[in-house]
NUDREN-971841 format. One record per residue: residue number from 1; residue in one letter; x, y, z of N, C-alpha, C, O in turn. Coordinates in steps of 0.1 Angstrom, whole numbers, plus 5000, padded with zeros to 4 digits. Example, Ala and Ser with C-alpha at 12.3 -4.5 7.8 and 13.67 -1.06 7.14 Angstrom:
<nodes>
NODE   n res  n_x  n_y  n_z ca_x ca_y ca_z  c_x  c_y  c_z  o_x  o_y  o_z
NODE   1   a 5132 4943 5078 5123 4955 5078 5132 4967 5078 5142 4967 5085
NODE   2   s 5128 4978 5071 5137 4989 5071 5129 5000 5079 5134 5011 5080
</nodes>
This chain:
<nodes>
NODE   n res  n_x  n_y  n_z ca_x ca_y ca_z  c_x  c_y  c_z  o_x  o_y  o_z
NODE   1   x 7391 2019 7454 7377 2014 7454 7379 1998 7458 7388 1990 7456
NODE   2   x 7369 1999 7462 7368 1982 7470 7365 1973 7461 7354 1976 7456
NODE   3   x 7367 1965 7457 7358 1953 7451 7349 1945 7460 7347 1944 7472
NODE   4   x 7346 1941 7452 7333 1935 7455 7320 1938 7458 7319 1949 7461
NODE   5   x 7308 1929 7458 7290 1935 7454 7292 1949 7457 7301 1954 7465
NODE   6   x 7281 1957 7449 7279 1972 7453 7271 1977 7464 7267 1987 7469
NODE   7   x 7267 1957 7468 7262 1958 7485 7274 1959 7492 7270 1967 7501
NODE   8   x 7282 1958 7494 7294 1956 7498 7299 1972 7499 7304 1978 7509
NODE   9   x 7296 1975 7491 7305 1994 7483 7292 2007 7495 7292 2019 7498
NODE  10   x 7285 1997 7496 7272 2009 7497 7274 2006 7515 7277 2016 7522
NODE  11   x 7271 1994 7521 7266 1987 7532 7280 1984 7542 7287 1989 7551
NODE  12   x 7278 1974 7534 7294 1965 7541 7307 1967 7545 7313 1959 7553
NODE  13   x 7315 1979 7537 7330 1987 7540 7323 1992 7549 7329 1991 7560
NODE  14   x 7309 2001 7552 7315 2018 7554 7309 2016 7571 7314 2022 7580
NODE  15   x 7295 2004 7573 7299 2000 7587 7308 1986 7591 7302 1977 7597
NODE  16   x 7316 1984 7589 7327 1974 7588 7319 1963 7594 7319 1956 7604
NODE  17   x 7312 1963 7586 7311 1943 7580 7321 1937 7583 7325 1931 7593
NODE  18   x 7329 1939 7569 7340 1930 7569 7352 1928 7579 7355 1938 7586
NODE  19   x 7359 1917 7579 7373 1915 7581 7380 1922 7577 7382 1921 7565
NODE  20   x 7389 1933 7586 7399 1938 7578 7394 1953 7569 7398 1955 7557
NODE  21   x 7388 1958 7574 7382 1971 7566 7385 1977 7577 7386 1973 7589
NODE  22   x 7389 1991 7567 7398 2006 7575 7386 2008 7583 7374 2005 7582
NODE  23   x 7395 2016 7594 7382 2024 7597 7381 2042 7592 7393 2046 7592
NODE  24   x 7371 2051 7589 7375 2059 7581 7372 2063 7573 7371 2075 7573
NODE  25   x 7369 2052 7561 7372 2052 7549 7363 2055 7538 7354 2047 7536
NODE  26   x 7364 2064 7532 7348 2065 7524 7353 2057 7507 7361 2058 7498
NODE  27   x 7340 2050 7511 7340 2043 7495 7338 2043 7488 7325 2043 7489
NODE  28   x 7342 2044 7472 7330 2048 7459 7333 2040 7446 7342 2040 7438
NODE  29   x 7320 2033 7448 7317 2029 7430 7307 2030 7422 7303 2039 7415
NODE  30   x 7301 2017 7425 7303 1998 7426 7306 1998 7414 7301 2002 7404
NODE  31   x 7320 1992 7419 7325 1980 7410 7327 1971 7403 7337 1968 7396
NODE  32   x 7314 1962 7406 7306 1952 7406 7301 1950 7388 7290 1952 7385
NODE  33   x 7310 1947 7378 7302 1947 7370 7279 1938 7372 7268 1940 7368
NODE  34   x 7283 1933 7377 7268 1927 7381 7257 1944 7379 7248 1946 7370
NODE  35   x 7260 1952 7387 7256 1963 7389 7251 1971 7376 7243 1980 7378
NODE  36   x 7256 1969 7360 7260 1978 7351 7246 1974 7354 7242 1976 7365
NODE  37   x 7240 1970 7347 7226 1970 7346 7213 1976 7350 7204 1981 7343
NODE  38   x 7212 1975 7363 7211 1986 7376 7214 1999 7380 7207 2007 7385
NODE  39   x 7231 2000 7377 7232 2019 7380 7235 2020 7374 7241 2012 7366
NODE  40   x 7231 2040 7374 7231 2047 7360 7244 2046 7359 7252 2048 7368
NODE  41   x 7249 2040 7338 7262 2043 7340 7270 2060 7342 7281 2064 7347
NODE  42   x 7260 2067 7335 7269 2084 7349 7270 2088 7357 7274 2100 7360
NODE  43   x 7267 2075 7370 7267 2085 7377 7281 2074 7391 7288 2066 7384
NODE  44   x 7284 2072 7408 7289 2066 7415 7285 2066 7421 7276 2074 7418
NODE  45   x 7282 2062 7434 7278 2061 7450 7290 2063 7452 7299 2063 7444
NODE  46   x 7290 2067 7472 7299 2065 7481 7295 2063 7492 7285 2069 7495
NODE  47   x 7300 2055 7501 7299 2044 7515 7306 2050 7523 7317 2051 7529
NODE  48   x 7292 2056 7522 7302 2069 7535 7297 2063 7552 7285 2063 7556
NODE  49   x 7310 2058 7561 7305 2052 7576 7298 2067 7579 7299 2078 7574
NODE  50   x 7291 2059 7595 7279 2074 7600 7288 2083 7609 7284 2095 7611
NODE  51   x 7300 2079 7614 7306 2088 7618 7312 2106 7612 7314 2117 7616
NODE  52   x 7313 2094 7595 7319 2107 7591 7309 2114 7588 7309 2126 7590
NODE  53   x 7293 2106 7578 7282 2117 7579 7279 2123 7588 7272 2133 7585
NODE  54   x 7282 2122 7600 7276 2127 7613 7285 2142 7612 7281 2153 7612
NODE  55   x 7297 2139 7612 7310 2152 7610 7308 2161 7602 7309 2173 7603
NODE  56   x 7301 2152 7587 7303 2163 7578 7281 2174 7579 7279 2184 7573
NODE  57   x 7274 2168 7586 7264 2168 7588 7267 2181 7598 7263 2192 7592
NODE  58   x 7274 2184 7613 7269 2191 7617 7287 2204 7611 7290 2213 7618
NODE  59   x 7295 2199 7596 7297 2218 7597 7292 2216 7585 7301 2216 7577
NODE  60   x 7277 2213 7579 7271 2215 7565 7276 2238 7565 7280 2246 7556
NODE  61   x 7273 2239 7574 7277 2255 7574 7288 2263 7570 7289 2274 7565
NODE  62   x 7298 2251 7573 7312 2256 7568 7314 2249 7557 7325 2252 7551
NODE  63   x 7308 2240 7551 7314 2236 7534 7310 2237 7523 7299 2244 7525
NODE  64   x 7310 2235 7512 7310 2246 7498 7301 2240 7496 7299 2246 7485
NODE  65   x 7293 2234 7497 7273 2226 7495 7267 2245 7500 7263 2254 7493
NODE  66   x 7270 2245 7513 7263 2258 7510 7267 2273 7508 7258 2281 7507
NODE  67   x 7277 2277 7507 7286 2284 7505 7284 2284 7494 7278 2294 7491
NODE  68   x 7286 2276 7481 7287 2279 7470 7273 2269 7461 7275 2265 7450
NODE  69   x 7265 2266 7466 7257 2260 7461 7257 2256 7448 7257 2245 7444
NODE  70   x 7255 2268 7440 7255 2261 7421 7268 2253 7425 7266 2241 7425
NODE  71   x 7278 2256 7427 7287 2250 7420 7286 2230 7421 7287 2221 7413
NODE  72   x 7282 2230 7441 7275 2219 7441 7265 2213 7434 7261 2201 7432
NODE  73   x 7263 2223 7431 7244 2215 7420 7240 2222 7410 7228 2223 7405
NODE  74   x 7248 2225 7409 7245 2235 7390 7239 2234 7381 7237 2224 7375
NODE  75   x 7231 2248 7378 7214 2245 7368 7223 2234 7358 7223 2223 7363
NODE  76   x 7229 2234 7346 7229 2236 7333 7240 2216 7342 7246 2214 7353
NODE  77   x 7239 2210 7336 7254 2196 7341 7260 2194 7319 7256 2194 7307
NODE  78   x 7267 2193 7325 7276 2193 7308 7281 2182 7308 7291 2180 7315
NODE  79   x 7274 2173 7299 7276 2158 7295 7296 2158 7292 7301 2166 7284
NODE  80   x 7302 2149 7300 7315 2146 7295 7311 2136 7282 7302 2127 7282
NODE  81   x 7320 2140 7268 7323 2131 7261 7329 2122 7265 7335 2123 7275
NODE  82   x 7328 2108 7256 7344 2097 7260 7352 2101 7244 7363 2096 7241
</nodes>
């Protein structure tokens, strides 16, 4: 997980607009504490470079999302207790 503002996780790092950002990396976050008041606490986001997103779309028919839709998007979601 990268450090920095939420916008870096969602846009700057995946688009490689920041110096020394590695190619073909998927970023999970946000880890920025200023996002705590607006980002849902029970969710995380991924920043995906466009080339990886396009490859994911091309392989969608082979993906578990299509083959196991009930696993990828369950009708009943269990609450994780802390």
